[in-house]
C-alpha positions as a Python dict, from the first residue, in 0.01 Angstrom:
ca = {
    (1, 'M'): (0, 0, 0),
    (2, 'R'): (282, 40, -252),
    (3, 'A'): (471, -249, -93),
    (4, 'L'): (158, -463, -98),
    (5, 'I'): (91, -397, -466),
    (6, 'R'): (453, -487, -541),
    (7, 'T'): (403, -827, -376),
    (8, 'P'): (350, -1088, -653),
    (9, 'K'): (128, -1307, -435),
    (10, 'F'): (-107, -1012, -376),
    (11, 'R'): (-142, -947, -748),
    (12, 'K'): (-187, -1317, -823),
    (13, 'A'): (-453, -1338, -551),
    (14, 'L'): (-646, -1052, -712),
    (15, 'S'): (-619, -1225, -1049),
    (16, 'H'): (-749, -1557, -917),
    (17, 'A'): (-1034, -1376, -738),
    (18, 'F'): (-1166, -1235, -1068),
    (19, 'N'): (-1447, -1427, -1240),
    (20, 'R'): (-1348, -1340, -1594),
    (21, 'A'): (-1597, -1584, -1744),
    (22, 'A'): (-1889, -1394, -1591),
    (23, 'A'): (-1753, -1062, -1718),
    (24, 'R'): (-1692, -1205, -2065),
    (25, 'K'): (-2047, -1342, -2083),
    (26, 'A'): (-2210, -1016, -1973),
    (27, 'I'): (-1992, -772, -2166),
    (28, 'Y'): (-1848, -961, -2465),
    (29, 'F'): (-2129, -1214, -2524),
    (30, 'D'): (-1889, -1505, -2462),
    (31, 'T'): (-1664, -1405, -2751),
    (32, 'G'): (-1285, -1392, -2748),
    (33, 'E'): (-1071, -1586, -2505),
    (34, 'L'): (-1015, -1545, -2133),
    (35, 'T'): (-675, -1398, -2055),
    (36, 'S'): (-453, -1300, -1766),
    (37, 'G'): (-341, -1009, -1984),
    (38, 'T'): (-102, -1040, -2279),
    (39, 'M'): (-11, -881, -2606),
    (40, 'S'): (-212, -993, -2908),
    (41, 'P'): (-196, -1363, -2999),
    (42, 'K'): (-134, -1241, -3355),
    (43, 'A'): (202, -1084, -3270),
    (44, 'L'): (502, -1209, -3467),
    (45, 'E'): (669, -1370, -3166),
    (46, 'Y'): (373, -1607, -3117),
    (47, 'N'): (352, -1709, -3482),
    (48, 'V'): (695, -1867, -3512),
    (49, 'P'): (796, -2217, -3397),
    (50, 'G'): (757, -2237, -3019),
    (51, 'G'): (573, -1907, -2993),
    (52, 'K'): (221, -2036, -2943),
    (53, 'S'): (311, -2215, -2620),
    (54, 'V'): (477, -1896, -2488),
    (55, 'Y'): (157, -1702, -2556),
    (56, 'E'): (-63, -1966, -2394),
    (57, 'E'): (156, -1981, -2083),
    (58, 'W'): (126, -1605, -2036),
    (59, 'R'): (-245, -1600, -2117),
    (60, 'D'): (-322, -1876, -1867),
    (61, 'S'): (-66, -1788, -1598),
    (62, 'A'): (-313, -1639, -1346),
    (63, 'I'): (-643, -1695, -1521),
    (64, 'K'): (-810, -1959, -1302),
    (65, 'Y'): (-1108, -1832, -1104),
    (66, 'D'): (-1037, -1968, -757),
    (67, 'P'): (-1156, -1749, -466),
    (68, 'A'): (-1034, -2005, -212),
    (69, 'A'): (-683, -1996, -356),
    (70, 'A'): (-699, -1616, -362),
    (71, 'K'): (-792, -1605, 6),
    (72, 'A'): (-512, -1849, 89),
    (73, 'L'): (-256, -1629, -88),
    (74, 'L'): (-382, -1321, 95),
    (75, 'A'): (-354, -1502, 429),
    (76, 'E'): (-7, -1624, 334),
    (77, 'I'): (120, -1267, 305),
    (78, 'G'): (-25, -1177, 645),
    (79, 'L'): (-353, -1005, 561),
    (80, 'K'): (-629, -1062, 817),
    (81, 'D'): (-974, -933, 908),
    (82, 'T'): (-875, -806, 1251),
    (83, 'N'): (-1186, -599, 1324),
    (84, 'G'): (-1451, -837, 1189),
    (85, 'D'): (-1591, -603, 923),
    (86, 'G'): (-1544, -856, 645),
    (87, 'F'): (-1246, -679, 492),
    (88, 'L'): (-876, -752, 532),
    (89, 'E'): (-620, -533, 703),
    (90, 'M'): (-243, -530, 689),
    (91, 'A'): (-40, -693, 965),
    (92, 'D'): (-29, -364, 1160),
    (93, 'G'): (-407, -315, 1129),
    (94, 'T'): (-392, -61, 846),
    (95, 'P'): (-707, -88, 631),
    (96, 'I'): (-665, -199, 271),
    (97, 'E'): (-865, -26, 2),
    (98, 'V'): (-820, -49, -372),
    (99, 'T'): (-968, 225, -590),
    (100, 'L'): (-1050, 152, -952),
    (101, 'D'): (-972, 490, -1108),
    (102, 'F'): (-1134, 597, -1434),
    (103, 'S'): (-1234, 911, -1619),
    (104, 'A'): (-1561, 1067, -1506),
    (105, 'N'): (-1632, 1111, -1879),
    (106, 'E'): (-1632, 734, -1928),
    (107, 'N'): (-1962, 586, -2045),
    (108, 'P'): (-2122, 452, -1723),
    (109, 'T'): (-2266, 156, -1913),
    (110, 'G'): (-1958, 105, -2131),
    (111, 'E'): (-1731, -198, -2124),
    (112, 'H'): (-1457, -48, -1905),
    (113, 'V'): (-1687, 67, -1625),
    (114, 'R'): (-1875, -261, -1635),
    (115, 'K'): (-1549, -457, -1607),
    (116, 'S'): (-1461, -251, -1302),
    (117, 'E'): (-1797, -333, -1147),
    (118, 'F'): (-1723, -703, -1187),
    (119, 'L'): (-1374, -653, -1042),
    (120, 'A'): (-1504, -465, -739),
    (121, 'K'): (-1767, -731, -671),
    (122, 'D'): (-1516, -1017, -688),
    (123, 'W'): (-1241, -843, -490),
    (124, 'N'): (-1482, -736, -217),
    (125, 'A'): (-1592, -1099, -195),
    (126, 'V'): (-1240, -1211, -96),
    (127, 'G'): (-1199, -931, 157),
    (128, 'I'): (-1022, -661, -45),
    (129, 'K'): (-1231, -347, -11),
    (130, 'T'): (-1266, -210, -362),
    (131, 'T'): (-1447, 100, -487),
    (132, 'L'): (-1497, 265, -824),
    (133, 'N'): (-1339, 610, -834),
    (134, 'P'): (-1436, 849, -1116),
    (135, 'I'): (-1180, 1127, -1168),
    (136, 'P'): (-1229, 1449, -1373),
    (137, 'Q'): (-1094, 1406, -1724),
    (138, 'T'): (-884, 1722, -1684),
    (139, 'A'): (-680, 1560, -1406),
    (140, 'I'): (-677, 1190, -1476),
    (141, 'E'): (-377, 1169, -1711),
    (142, 'D'): (-153, 1395, -1503),
    (143, 'L'): (-234, 1199, -1188),
    (144, 'W'): (-136, 877, -1363),
    (145, 'R'): (184, 1006, -1520),
    (146, 'T'): (300, 1145, -1186),
    (147, 'G'): (230, 820, -999),
    (148, 'K'): (-60, 955, -791),
    (149, 'R'): (-329, 712, -900),
    (150, 'M'): (-362, 358, -769),
    (151, 'T'): (-499, 195, -1084),
    (152, 'N'): (-576, 248, -1450),
    (153, 'V'): (-881, 50, -1556),
    (154, 'A'): (-987, 197, -1889),
    (155, 'W'): (-708, 47, -2099),
    (156, 'E'): (-703, -241, -2337),
    (157, 'V'): (-384, -387, -2483),
    (158, 'G'): (-396, -311, -2853),
    (159, 'D'): (-292, -540, -3134),
    (160, 'G'): (40, -490, -3299),
    (161, 'P'): (270, -668, -3543),
    (162, 'N'): (515, -756, -3266),
    (163, 'H'): (616, -666, -2911),
    (164, 'L'): (906, -439, -2999),
    (165, 'V'): (727, -194, -3228),
    (166, 'Y'): (505, -99, -2934),
    (167, 'P'): (698, -229, -2627),
    (168, 'Q'): (532, -10, -2362),
    (169, 'W'): (295, -289, -2264),
    (170, 'V'): (577, -534, -2197),
    (171, 'V'): (838, -305, -2046),
    (172, 'P'): (790, 30, -1866),
    (173, 'M'): (994, 270, -2077),
    (174, 'E'): (760, 571, -2062),
    (175, 'D'): (480, 687, -1835),
    (176, 'S'): (153, 605, -2008),
    (177, 'R'): (105, 230, -1959),
    (178, 'W'): (224, 81, -1628),
    (179, 'A'): (479, 167, -1358),
    (180, 'P'): (485, 535, -1469),
    (181, 'L'): (755, 648, -1225),
    (182, 'A'): (989, 376, -1350),
    (183, 'G'): (895, 465, -1707),
    (184, 'N'): (991, 827, -1644),
    (185, 'W'): (1324, 710, -1506),
    (186, 'Y'): (1387, 515, -1825),
    (187, 'L'): (1312, 826, -2032),
    (188, 'V'): (1593, 1027, -1868),
    (189, 'R'): (1855, 751, -1875),
    (190, 'G'): (2163, 860, -2064),
    (191, 'T'): (2070, 1229, -2039),
    (192, 'T'): (2205, 1503, -1815),
    (193, 'R'): (1898, 1461, -1595),
    (194, 'E'): (1969, 1099, -1510),
    (195, 'G'): (2163, 1176, -1192),
    (196, 'A'): (1990, 1504, -1114),
    (197, 'E'): (1760, 1559, -815),
    (198, 'A'): (1889, 1246, -644),
    (199, 'D'): (1830, 1407, -304),
    (200, 'K'): (1463, 1479, -380),
    (201, 'D'): (1158, 1269, -307),
    (202, 'P'): (1070, 1077, -628),
    (203, 'Y'): (738, 1261, -649),
    (204, 'E'): (913, 1601, -631),
    (205, 'R'): (1146, 1534, -923),
    (206, 'T'): (1088, 1670, -1271),
    (207, 'P'): (949, 1452, -1410),
    (208, 'P'): (846, 1244, -1106),
    (209, 'R'): (1053, 928, -1134),
    (210, 'A'): (1205, 641, -940),
    (211, 'A'): (1469, 386, -1030),
    (212, 'P'): (1373, 18, -997),
    (213, 'E'): (1558, -184, -736),
    (214, 'A'): (1854, -385, -865),
    (215, 'G'): (1739, -729, -970),
    (216, 'S'): (1371, -633, -963),
    (217, 'P'): (1139, -743, -1246),
    (218, 'I'): (1149, -398, -1408),
    (219, 'A'): (1530, -381, -1390),
    (220, 'R'): (1550, -722, -1557),
    (221, 'L'): (1295, -623, -1822),
    (222, 'W'): (1502, -314, -1902),
    (223, 'E'): (1820, -520, -1935),
    (224, 'I'): (1659, -760, -2183),
    (225, 'Y'): (1479, -483, -2373),
    (226, 'D'): (1805, -295, -2418),
    (227, 'Q'): (1954, -610, -2570),
    (228, 'T'): (1671, -631, -2824),
    (229, 'K'): (1761, -288, -2960),
    (230, 'I'): (2106, -402, -3070),
    (231, 'E'): (2031, -763, -3166),
    (232, 'P'): (2022, -793, -3550),
    (233, 'D'): (1906, -1154, -3562),
    (234, 'V'): (1525, -1177, -3565),
    (235, 'N'): (1516, -1523, -3408),
    (236, 'K'): (1737, -1410, -3121),
    (237, 'R'): (1517, -1103, -3074),
    (238, 'N'): (1211, -1328, -3055),
    (239, 'K'): (1387, -1532, -2786),
    (240, 'L'): (1464, -1215, -2590),
    (241, 'V'): (1095, -1119, -2606),
    (242, 'W'): (1008, -1465, -2473),
    (243, 'D'): (1251, -1402, -2187),
    (244, 'M'): (1065, -1081, -2102),
    (245, 'I'): (735, -1266, -2112),
    (246, 'K'): (876, -1523, -1868),
    (247, 'I'): (927, -1241, -1618),
    (248, 'H'): (561, -1142, -1663),
    (249, 'V'): (457, -1502, -1599),
    (250, 'E'): (678, -1561, -1296),
    (251, 'D'): (667, -1219, -1129),
    (252, 'G'): (338, -1081, -1261),
    (253, 'P'): (68, -1016, -1341),
    (254, 'F'): (156, -648, -1372),
    (255, 'Y'): (-174, -579, -1545),
    (256, 'S'): (-484, -790, -1574),
    (257, 'G'): (-697, -890, -1870),
    (258, 'V'): (-1055, -1008, -1916),
    (259, 'A'): (-1122, -1125, -2271),
    (260, 'A'): (-874, -1102, -2556),
    (261, 'N'): (-908, -1126, -2932),
    (262, 'T'): (-1276, -1032, -2926),
    (263, 'P'): (-1439, -964, -3264),
    (264, 'R'): (-1517, -616, -3386),
    (265, 'I'): (-1798, -531, -3627),
    (266, 'V'): (-1697, -372, -3957),
    (267, 'L'): (-1989, -215, -4147),
    (268, 'V'): (-1973, -241, -4525),
    (269, 'K'): (-2227, -82, -4757),
    (270, 'K'): (-2420, -324, -4971),
    (271, 'G'): (-2271, -340, -5318),
    (272, 'L'): (-1915, -260, -5205),
    (273, 'S'): (-1704, -551, -5320),
    (274, 'N'): (-1356, -690, -5258),
    (275, 'V'): (-1361, -592, -4889),
    (276, 'P'): (-1176, -876, -4714),
    (277, 'K'): (-1370, -1078, -4460),
    (278, 'R'): (-1229, -1242, -4152),
    (279, 'D'): (-1170, -1572, -4333),
    (280, 'D'): (-976, -1394, -4608),
    (281, 'L'): (-709, -1271, -4367),
    (282, 'A'): (-425, -1493, -4252),
    (283, 'L'): (-467, -1399, -3885),
    (284, 'G'): (-838, -1320, -3898),
    (285, 'G'): (-785, -945, -3878),
    (286, 'F'): (-674, -729, -3588),
    (287, 'C'): (-889, -619, -3295),
    (288, 'N'): (-881, -249, -3201),
    (289, 'P'): (-535, -190, -3348),
    (290, 'W'): (-338, 104, -3212),
    (291, 'I'): (-58, 104, -3467),
    (292, 'H'): (-190, -124, -3742),
    (293, 'P'): (-365, 120, -3981),
    (294, 'T'): (-690, -59, -4054),
    (295, 'P'): (-841, -72, -4315),
    (296, 'A'): (-551, 92, -4501),
    (297, 'V'): (-339, -223, -4492),
    (298, 'Y'): (-625, -413, -4657),
    (299, 'D'): (-589, -213, -4982),
    (300, 'P'): (-910, -6, -4988),
    (301, 'E'): (-804, 127, -5329),
    (302, 'T'): (-908, -215, -5462),
    (303, 'Y'): (-1263, -196, -5323),
    (304, 'F'): (-1530, -129, -5585),
    (305, 'F'): (-1907, -92, -5619),
    (306, 'D'): (-2077, -356, -5826),
    (307, 'N'): (-2313, -84, -5952),
    (308, 'P'): (-2124, 248, -5937),
    (309, 'S'): (-2408, 451, -6080),
    (310, 'A'): (-2619, 364, -5776),
    (311, 'H'): (-2364, 521, -5545),
}
């Protein structure tokens, strides 16, 4: 199963099998924009000359809903329904089953569980047996960080000022976002633990970790990311980020999106003035920012009540 998930055509097939438009309509009321899964369109690297086209290429790289193309890709890599049950097996007859793992504490009618329901429906329809798999909250993070979960479906890629302030989404360099075993390997590089436990199974190491194969997408992402850390020229750094995105386009998707840049409601008490609205902000505001301290960056010390005595 690990080898199958590492096959780009398998991941692209799953992406093309997903009817994002239906999910966006039901969950996000047709707001935002359909996406294969990217960083925010408001990131610095997309708002410089040439950047918009880089963003659009990544956003649209595997976005088309095309179940027939998905089935063709799955057949191309040797997956067949050998027992006639409507689901595909590997070439040796091994059943394929994808589990969509999420916290049992997750709201059963919330956006993340509902997205998983759409995913399961669409992937089952092209022959990939898919089930939702709630996991106790006490175990879910440890299982992910140690590489013992198949998927992580409760994430959303947060907004940020650029890709390099919060690079975990673009390059695995820790264990919380994607490819956790590779991320753990990156964490010990250059330390005394880097060469330790080489004779152990990757899952038995402390922390569990595995080095990416030479020339693999992750190895190439690491090489470029390491260059960004010592490149003083901002334009050259932007170009290096674009080079990393090209790997996501050509070898990905490594994670999959639904709708990006969706609006978020901000409640403001009547009479509170000078609170910026979407049209007042150069980029229209940020959606669910993880590292952009909203509303602090919008100068709340300048907000005022038009009738202070009433408040």
